[in-house]
C-alpha positions as CSV (number, residue, x, y, z in Angstrom):
1,X,23.5,12.3,-61.6
2,X,23.5,13.7,-65.4
3,X,26.4,13.0,-67.7
4,X,26.9,16.7,-67.9
5,X,27.5,16.9,-64.0
6,X,29.9,13.9,-64.1
7,X,32.1,15.1,-66.9
8,X,32.7,18.5,-65.3
9,X,34.9,16.7,-62.9
10,X,37.5,15.9,-65.9
11,X,39.8,18.3,-66.9
12,X,40.6,18.8,-70.7
13,X,37.9,16.6,-72.0
14,X,36.4,17.2,-75.5
15,X,32.8,16.4,-76.2
16,X,32.2,15.2,-79.9
17,X,28.7,14.3,-80.1
18,X,25.4,13.4,-78.3
19,X,23.2,14.4,-75.5
20,X,24.7,15.0,-72.0
21,X,21.5,15.9,-70.0
22,X,20.5,12.2,-69.4
23,X,20.7,10.5,-66.0
24,X,23.8,8.2,-65.9
25,X,22.6,4.9,-64.4
26,X,26.0,3.4,-63.9
27,X,29.6,3.5,-65.0
28,X,31.7,0.5,-66.3
29,X,34.9,-0.3,-68.1
30,X,33.5,-3.9,-68.8
31,X,31.4,-3.9,-71.9
32,X,29.6,-7.2,-70.7
33,X,28.4,-5.2,-67.6
34,X,27.0,-2.3,-69.6
35,X,23.1,-1.6,-69.3
36,X,21.0,1.2,-70.8
37,X,22.1,4.8,-70.0
38,X,25.5,3.6,-68.8
39,X,28.8,5.6,-69.2
40,X,31.2,3.2,-70.8
41,X,35.0,4.0,-70.2
42,X,37.4,2.4,-72.8
43,X,40.7,1.7,-71.1
44,X,43.9,0.6,-72.6
45,X,45.0,-2.2,-70.4
46,X,48.2,-4.3,-70.3
47,X,46.3,-7.2,-72.0
48,X,43.3,-5.9,-73.6
49,X,42.2,-2.5,-75.2
50,X,38.8,-1.5,-74.0
51,X,38.4,0.6,-77.2
52,X,37.9,-2.7,-79.0
53,X,34.6,-3.2,-77.1
54,X,32.9,0.0,-77.7
55,X,30.6,-1.7,-80.4
56,X,29.4,-4.0,-77.7
57,X,28.8,-1.4,-75.2
58,X,26.8,0.7,-77.7
59,X,24.8,-2.5,-78.6
60,X,24.0,-3.1,-74.9
61,X,22.5,0.5,-74.6
62,X,25.4,2.6,-73.3
63,X,24.5,6.3,-73.5
64,X,28.1,7.5,-73.7
65,X,31.5,6.5,-74.3
66,X,34.7,7.9,-72.8
67,X,37.8,7.0,-74.6
68,X,41.4,8.1,-75.4
69,X,41.4,7.4,-79.1
70,X,38.9,9.4,-81.0
71,X,39.1,7.3,-84.0
72,X,37.4,4.5,-82.1
73,X,34.3,6.5,-81.5
74,X,33.9,8.0,-85.0
75,X,31.4,5.2,-86.2
76,X,29.2,5.8,-83.0
77,X,28.8,9.5,-83.0
78,X,25.2,9.6,-84.2
79,X,24.2,7.0,-81.6
80,X,25.8,8.1,-78.3
81,X,27.7,10.8,-76.4
82,X,31.5,10.6,-77.3
83,X,33.9,12.2,-74.8
84,X,37.6,12.1,-75.5
85,X,40.3,12.3,-72.8
86,X,44.1,12.2,-72.6
87,X,44.0,9.4,-70.0
88,X,40.7,7.4,-69.5
89,X,42.3,5.6,-66.5
90,X,42.7,8.8,-64.4
91,X,39.3,10.1,-65.5
92,X,37.6,6.9,-64.5
93,X,39.0,7.5,-60.9
94,X,37.5,10.9,-60.8
95,X,34.2,10.0,-62.4
96,X,33.8,6.9,-59.9
97,X,34.4,9.1,-56.9
98,X,31.7,11.8,-58.1
99,X,29.3,9.1,-59.1
100,X,29.4,7.5,-55.6
101,X,29.2,10.9,-53.9
102,X,32.9,11.2,-52.9
103,X,32.8,8.8,-50.0
104,X,36.4,9.4,-48.9
105,X,35.4,12.8,-47.6
106,X,32.9,11.3,-45.3
107,X,35.3,8.8,-43.5
108,X,39.1,8.7,-42.7
109,X,40.8,6.4,-45.1
110,X,44.1,5.3,-44.2
111,X,46.5,4.2,-47.0
112,X,49.1,1.6,-46.3
113,X,51.9,0.8,-48.8
114,X,55.2,-0.8,-49.0
115,X,56.5,-4.2,-50.2
116,X,56.0,-6.1,-46.8
117,X,53.6,-5.9,-43.8
118,X,50.5,-4.0,-45.5
119,X,48.1,-6.8,-44.4
120,X,49.2,-7.1,-40.8
121,X,49.2,-3.3,-40.3
122,X,45.6,-3.1,-41.7
123,X,44.4,-5.8,-39.4
124,X,46.2,-4.2,-36.5
125,X,44.6,-0.9,-37.3
126,X,41.1,-2.4,-37.4
127,X,41.9,-4.1,-34.1
128,X,42.9,-0.9,-32.4
129,X,40.0,1.1,-33.6
130,X,37.6,-1.6,-32.8
131,X,39.1,-1.6,-29.1
132,X,38.6,2.1,-29.0
133,X,34.8,1.6,-29.7
134,X,35.0,2.9,-33.5
135,X,33.7,1.2,-36.6
136,X,36.3,0.3,-39.2
137,X,36.7,-1.5,-42.6
138,X,39.4,-3.1,-44.4
139,X,40.4,-3.3,-48.1
140,X,43.3,-5.6,-48.8
141,X,45.1,-8.7,-50.1
142,X,42.9,-11.2,-48.1
143,X,39.5,-9.6,-48.6
144,X,37.4,-6.4,-48.4
145,X,35.2,-6.1,-45.5
146,X,33.1,-3.9,-43.3
147,X,30.3,-4.5,-40.8
148,X,28.6,-7.7,-41.6
149,X,29.9,-7.5,-45.2
150,X,32.8,-9.5,-46.8
151,X,34.0,-9.6,-50.2
152,X,36.7,-11.8,-51.9
153,X,39.7,-9.8,-52.9
154,X,40.7,-10.1,-56.5
155,X,43.6,-7.4,-56.3
156,X,45.2,-6.0,-53.1
157,X,43.8,-2.5,-54.3
158,X,40.5,-3.0,-56.6
159,X,39.9,-0.7,-59.4
160,X,38.3,2.8,-58.8
161,X,34.8,1.7,-59.4
162,X,34.8,-1.2,-57.0
163,X,36.9,1.0,-54.4
164,X,34.6,4.0,-54.5
165,X,31.5,1.5,-54.2
166,X,33.1,-0.1,-51.2
167,X,33.7,3.1,-49.5
168,X,30.2,4.2,-50.1
169,X,28.9,1.2,-48.5
170,X,31.3,1.8,-45.5
171,X,29.7,5.3,-45.4
172,X,26.1,3.9,-45.5
173,X,27.1,1.5,-42.7
174,X,28.4,4.5,-40.5
175,X,32.1,3.2,-40.8
176,X,34.6,5.8,-39.4
177,X,38.1,4.3,-40.6
178,X,38.9,2.5,-43.6
179,X,42.5,0.7,-43.6
180,X,43.5,0.2,-47.2
181,X,46.3,-1.7,-48.7
182,X,47.6,0.5,-51.7
183,X,49.7,-1.4,-54.2
184,X,52.3,0.1,-56.4
185,X,50.3,-1.0,-59.5
186,X,47.2,0.9,-58.2
187,X,49.1,4.0,-57.7
188,X,50.7,3.8,-61.0
189,X,47.4,3.2,-62.7
190,X,45.8,6.0,-60.8
191,X,43.1,3.6,-59.2
192,X,43.1,5.7,-56.0
193,X,43.2,9.2,-57.4
194,X,39.7,9.9,-56.4
195,X,40.4,9.1,-52.9
196,X,41.2,11.7,-50.2
197,X,43.6,10.0,-47.7
198,X,43.5,11.3,-44.1
199,X,46.9,9.5,-43.4
200,X,49.2,7.2,-45.1
201,X,51.7,4.4,-43.8
202,X,54.9,3.4,-45.4
203,X,56.5,0.0,-44.4
204,X,59.6,-0.5,-46.7
205,X,60.7,-1.3,-50.2
206,X,62.6,-4.3,-51.5
207,X,62.6,-5.8,-54.7
208,X,59.2,-7.0,-56.1
209,X,57.2,-6.4,-59.1
210,X,60.0,-5.5,-61.3
211,X,58.2,-7.4,-64.2
212,X,55.8,-4.4,-64.2
213,X,57.9,-1.5,-62.8
214,X,61.1,-2.3,-64.6
215,X,63.5,-0.7,-62.0
216,X,63.4,-0.6,-58.2
217,X,63.5,3.1,-58.4
218,X,60.4,3.2,-60.5
219,X,58.8,0.8,-57.9
220,X,59.8,3.3,-55.1
221,X,58.6,6.4,-57.2
222,X,55.0,4.5,-57.7
223,X,54.8,4.0,-53.8
224,X,55.9,7.6,-53.3
225,X,52.8,8.9,-55.1
226,X,50.6,8.1,-52.3
227,X,52.7,10.4,-49.9
228,X,53.7,13.2,-52.3
229,X,50.0,13.7,-53.1
230,X,48.8,14.5,-49.5
231,X,48.2,18.0,-48.3
232,X,48.7,19.7,-44.9
233,X,45.6,18.2,-43.4
234,X,46.9,14.7,-43.7
235,X,49.8,12.9,-41.8
236,X,52.2,10.0,-42.6
237,X,53.8,7.2,-40.8
238,X,57.3,6.2,-42.0
239,X,59.6,3.4,-41.3
240,X,62.8,5.4,-40.3
241,X,65.0,2.3,-40.3
242,X,64.3,1.7,-44.1
243,X,66.5,3.9,-46.5
244,X,63.6,4.4,-48.9
245,X,61.6,5.7,-45.7
246,X,64.2,8.2,-45.1
247,X,64.1,9.4,-48.8
248,X,60.3,9.7,-48.4
249,X,60.6,12.2,-45.4
250,X,62.4,14.5,-47.8
251,X,59.6,14.4,-50.4
252,X,56.5,14.9,-48.3
253,X,54.7,18.2,-47.6
254,X,52.6,17.1,-44.8
255,X,53.2,16.2,-41.0
256,X,55.2,13.0,-40.4
257,X,55.6,10.7,-37.5
258,X,58.4,7.9,-37.7
259,X,58.7,4.4,-36.2
260,X,61.9,2.3,-35.7
261,X,63.9,-0.1,-33.9
262,X,67.6,1.0,-34.7
263,X,67.3,4.7,-35.7
264,X,66.1,7.3,-33.3
265,X,62.3,7.6,-34.0
266,X,59.0,9.0,-32.7
267,X,57.8,5.6,-31.7
268,X,60.3,2.8,-30.9
269,X,60.7,-0.7,-29.6
270,X,63.2,-2.6,-27.6
271,X,62.8,-6.3,-28.3
272,X,63.4,-8.2,-24.8
273,X,62.3,-11.8,-26.0
274,X,61.1,-13.7,-28.6
275,X,60.1,-17.4,-29.1
276,X,57.8,-19.5,-31.4
277,X,54.5,-18.5,-29.5
278,X,55.0,-14.7,-28.7
279,X,57.2,-11.6,-28.7
280,X,57.9,-9.3,-25.8
281,X,59.2,-5.5,-26.2
282,X,59.2,-2.2,-24.5
283,X,57.2,0.5,-26.4
284,X,58.5,4.1,-26.2
285,X,56.8,7.3,-27.3
286,X,57.2,10.5,-25.7
287,X,56.4,10.0,-22.0
288,X,55.1,6.5,-22.7
289,X,57.3,3.6,-21.9
290,X,55.2,0.4,-21.6
291,X,55.9,-3.5,-21.8
292,X,54.0,-5.2,-24.6
293,X,53.6,-8.9,-25.0
294,X,52.1,-10.1,-28.4
295,X,51.3,-13.3,-30.0
296,X,52.9,-12.2,-33.3
297,X,56.4,-13.4,-33.5
298,X,59.5,-11.9,-35.0
299,X,61.2,-8.6,-35.5
300,X,59.3,-7.8,-38.7
301,X,56.0,-8.1,-36.8
302,X,57.4,-5.6,-34.2
303,X,57.9,-3.3,-37.0
304,X,54.2,-3.7,-38.3
305,X,53.2,-3.1,-34.6
306,X,55.1,0.1,-34.2
307,X,53.7,1.4,-37.5
308,X,50.1,0.8,-36.2
309,X,51.0,2.4,-32.7
310,X,52.6,5.4,-34.4
311,X,49.4,5.8,-36.5
312,X,47.1,5.5,-33.4
313,X,49.2,7.9,-31.1
314,X,49.1,10.4,-34.0
315,X,45.4,10.0,-34.5
316,X,44.9,10.6,-30.8
317,X,43.9,7.3,-29.5
318,X,44.7,6.3,-25.9
319,X,48.1,4.3,-25.3
320,X,46.1,1.8,-23.0
321,X,43.5,1.1,-25.7
322,X,46.5,0.5,-28.3
323,X,48.4,-1.7,-26.2
324,X,45.3,-3.6,-25.1
325,X,44.5,-4.2,-28.6
326,X,47.9,-5.5,-29.6
327,X,48.1,-7.8,-26.7
328,X,44.7,-9.3,-27.5
329,X,45.5,-9.4,-31.3
330,X,45.7,-13.1,-32.3
331,X,46.9,-13.7,-36.0
332,X,46.5,-12.7,-39.8
333,X,45.4,-15.2,-42.2
334,X,48.5,-16.8,-43.9
335,X,50.9,-14.6,-42.2
336,X,53.3,-16.9,-40.0
337,X,49.7,-18.6,-39.3
338,X,50.6,-21.5,-36.9
339,X,48.9,-24.7,-37.8
340,X,47.9,-26.9,-34.9
341,X,50.1,-30.1,-35.8
342,X,49.3,-31.9,-32.4
343,X,53.0,-32.9,-32.0
344,X,56.2,-31.6,-30.7
345,X,57.0,-29.6,-33.6
346,X,55.8,-26.4,-35.4
347,X,54.2,-25.8,-38.8
348,X,53.7,-22.4,-40.2
349,X,52.0,-21.0,-43.4
350,X,53.1,-17.6,-44.7
351,X,52.6,-15.4,-47.7
352,X,56.2,-14.6,-48.3
353,X,56.9,-14.6,-51.9
354,X,59.7,-12.4,-52.4
355,X,63.5,-12.6,-51.4
356,X,63.2,-10.0,-48.6
357,X,60.0,-11.7,-47.2
358,X,61.5,-15.0,-47.1
359,X,64.6,-13.6,-45.5
360,X,62.6,-12.1,-42.8
361,X,60.4,-15.1,-42.1
362,X,63.2,-17.7,-42.0
363,X,65.5,-15.4,-40.0
364,X,62.6,-14.8,-37.5
365,X,62.4,-18.6,-37.0
366,X,66.0,-19.0,-36.6
367,X,66.0,-16.0,-34.0
368,X,63.5,-17.8,-31.9
369,X,64.6,-21.4,-32.2
370,X,67.5,-23.6,-33.0
371,X,65.5,-26.2,-34.6
372,X,65.9,-27.8,-38.0
373,X,63.9,-25.7,-40.5
374,X,62.2,-27.2,-43.5
375,X,60.7,-25.0,-46.4
376,X,58.3,-25.5,-49.1
377,X,58.3,-22.6,-51.6
378,X,57.9,-21.7,-55.2
379,X,57.8,-18.5,-57.6
380,X,54.9,-17.2,-59.3
381,X,54.6,-17.4,-63.1
382,X,54.1,-14.3,-65.2
383,X,55.9,-12.2,-62.4
384,X,59.5,-10.6,-62.0
385,X,61.7,-13.5,-63.1
386,X,64.9,-11.9,-61.5
387,X,63.8,-12.6,-58.0
388,X,63.5,-16.4,-58.7
389,X,67.2,-17.2,-58.3
390,X,67.5,-14.7,-55.4
391,X,64.6,-16.7,-53.5
392,X,66.3,-19.9,-54.2
393,X,69.3,-18.8,-52.7
394,X,67.9,-17.0,-49.7
395,X,65.9,-20.2,-48.7
396,X,68.9,-22.7,-49.2
397,X,71.1,-20.7,-47.4
398,X,69.2,-20.0,-44.5
399,X,66.9,-23.1,-44.1
400,X,68.2,-26.5,-43.4
401,X,66.1,-28.3,-46.1
402,X,64.0,-27.0,-48.9
403,X,61.4,-28.5,-51.3
404,X,61.0,-26.5,-54.3
405,X,57.7,-26.8,-56.1
406,X,55.0,-24.6,-58.0
407,X,53.5,-21.5,-56.6
408,X,50.8,-20.1,-59.0
409,X,52.7,-20.9,-62.3
410,X,49.9,-19.2,-64.6
411,X,50.8,-19.8,-68.3
412,X,54.3,-20.5,-67.4
413,X,56.0,-24.0,-67.5
414,X,56.4,-24.8,-63.8
415,X,59.7,-26.8,-64.7
416,X,61.1,-23.6,-66.3
417,X,60.2,-21.5,-63.2
418,X,62.0,-24.1,-61.0
419,X,64.9,-24.1,-63.2
420,X,65.1,-20.3,-62.7
421,X,65.0,-20.7,-58.9
422,X,67.9,-23.4,-59.0
423,X,70.1,-20.9,-60.9
424,X,70.6,-19.1,-57.5
425,X,71.4,-22.3,-55.5
426,X,74.8,-23.4,-54.5
427,X,74.0,-26.0,-51.9
428,X,72.8,-29.6,-52.1
429,X,70.1,-29.3,-49.4
430,X,66.9,-29.4,-51.5
431,X,64.6,-31.4,-53.6
432,X,62.2,-30.7,-56.4
433,X,58.5,-31.8,-56.4
434,X,56.6,-29.8,-59.1
435,X,53.1,-30.8,-57.7
436,X,52.5,-28.6,-54.7
437,X,50.2,-31.1,-52.9
438,X,53.1,-33.8,-53.3
439,X,55.7,-31.4,-52.3
440,X,53.8,-30.4,-49.1
441,X,53.1,-34.2,-48.5
442,X,56.8,-34.9,-48.9
443,X,57.8,-32.1,-46.5
444,X,55.4,-33.3,-43.8
445,X,57.0,-36.7,-44.2
446,X,60.4,-35.3,-43.2
447,X,59.4,-33.8,-40.1
448,X,60.9,-35.1,-37.1
449,X,60.3,-34.1,-33.4
450,X,61.6,-30.4,-32.7
451,X,61.5,-29.4,-36.2
452,X,59.9,-26.5,-37.8
453,X,58.0,-26.5,-41.3
454,X,57.4,-23.5,-43.2
455,X,55.1,-23.6,-46.4
456,X,55.7,-20.2,-48.0
457,X,54.2,-18.3,-51.0
458,X,50.4,-18.6,-50.8
459,X,49.6,-17.7,-47.3
460,X,45.8,-17.1,-47.3
461,X,45.1,-17.9,-50.9
462,X,42.3,-20.6,-51.4
463,X,43.3,-21.4,-55.0
464,X,46.2,-22.3,-57.3
465,X,46.4,-20.4,-60.8
466,X,47.4,-23.0,-63.4
467,X,47.7,-22.5,-67.2
468,X,44.0,-23.9,-67.4
469,X,42.7,-21.5,-64.7
470,X,42.3,-21.3,-61.0
471,X,41.8,-24.7,-59.0
472,X,40.8,-24.9,-55.2
473,X,44.1,-25.1,-53.2
474,X,44.7,-23.9,-49.8
475,X,48.1,-24.6,-48.3
476,X,46.5,-24.6,-44.8
477,X,44.1,-27.4,-45.4
478,X,46.5,-29.3,-47.5
479,X,48.9,-29.3,-44.5
480,X,46.5,-30.4,-42.2
481,X,45.3,-33.2,-44.5
482,X,49.0,-34.4,-44.7
483,X,49.6,-34.2,-41.0
484,X,46.5,-36.4,-40.4
485,X,47.9,-39.0,-43.0
486,X,51.5,-39.0,-41.4
487,X,52.2,-41.8,-39.0
488,X,54.0,-40.1,-36.2
């Protein structure tokens, strides 16, 4: 595709110099990845400004530069095409979609957003479509995958170039559905602007990412962009028990199906039994009323299942297929994932890293057992600091004992993070062990018959991000190692 054909997709651009009839071999916003006849897009990021790398991109053979600040392109007007736009982030999303042949138009992309539940719903959607004999892919927090291809996840929702490349790959493989976790950051930064969503699912909004969005209202408005941008050909699935879900219903212009346990909704559940190995509930929708038994535990997972069922029913999939998939579904990596402890106690690893997520998972364990609960947790560095004392309070109020440790401290002082956590604690039922390995080992040493150990915060992650960079660390493997070393 020529540069002239590509830039026609951008509104309000200004071409300052250079040839536009050459074949664009690639697009990149990373100057180190530029090759001859590439289009380099200079983006003003939160930490670095891509305009500062234009010289490097030109030296590597870029045929064109797309930028926001015209001044940075002046020295290179005689060498390459210079295209100026008002917002290079949004332009990149449109360019990426066109460059890869607008793949979202050739398959059904299901956008899933909300503070909690995105990953589980994506995996459930994949399982349901697979049960129906359909091919699907997943883009989310754990990994990106379709067919025989699996790629490590760097962000819940990758940048537009990687995103469109993944969708292009899915189309090439004959994939029919893509279940995509859509983060508030991605929506705010326009990463998904080039994607045509066939449907979207909303789970909930609770406090998270205020370091980025500033206020809970800004956070909600970022999430809402996924839904307000849909047309009448799409449909949405919304949690009717969440106050933000109710607000969202008043903002959309397309068809909606609701789900809930408390408020009257299109798809509902009545929980009949919960324990540490499974959950039973009655699923109702129109003339459907069927008992369901799932290996996922807890009320929050019933909500996740309801969201998946509501989407599947609206999509026209048969109820027997949907229920069969749910009952056969095993688990999601790092989401209340049970570790085989080989004893008369239970050990779980979970990704919960917000106040609400911790509340949900600990309350779930309380609802299904009267056992003593020990929790290992910490808070990430360079993230919303206001949630730290709230997380400390909720864990120490709901659990019997807590071991406070490091999560992903990044460039922050772990002791400072822990001090913030302790500011929300009024009880004396905790200890501090900064080193995460030592903290898990300590918690395992405290386990007695009948107890429950929850290691929270990192879930599926296989590394810990320190000031010096990532180091290998998987809570699940560390737990297993500590269990082997413990003398029961």
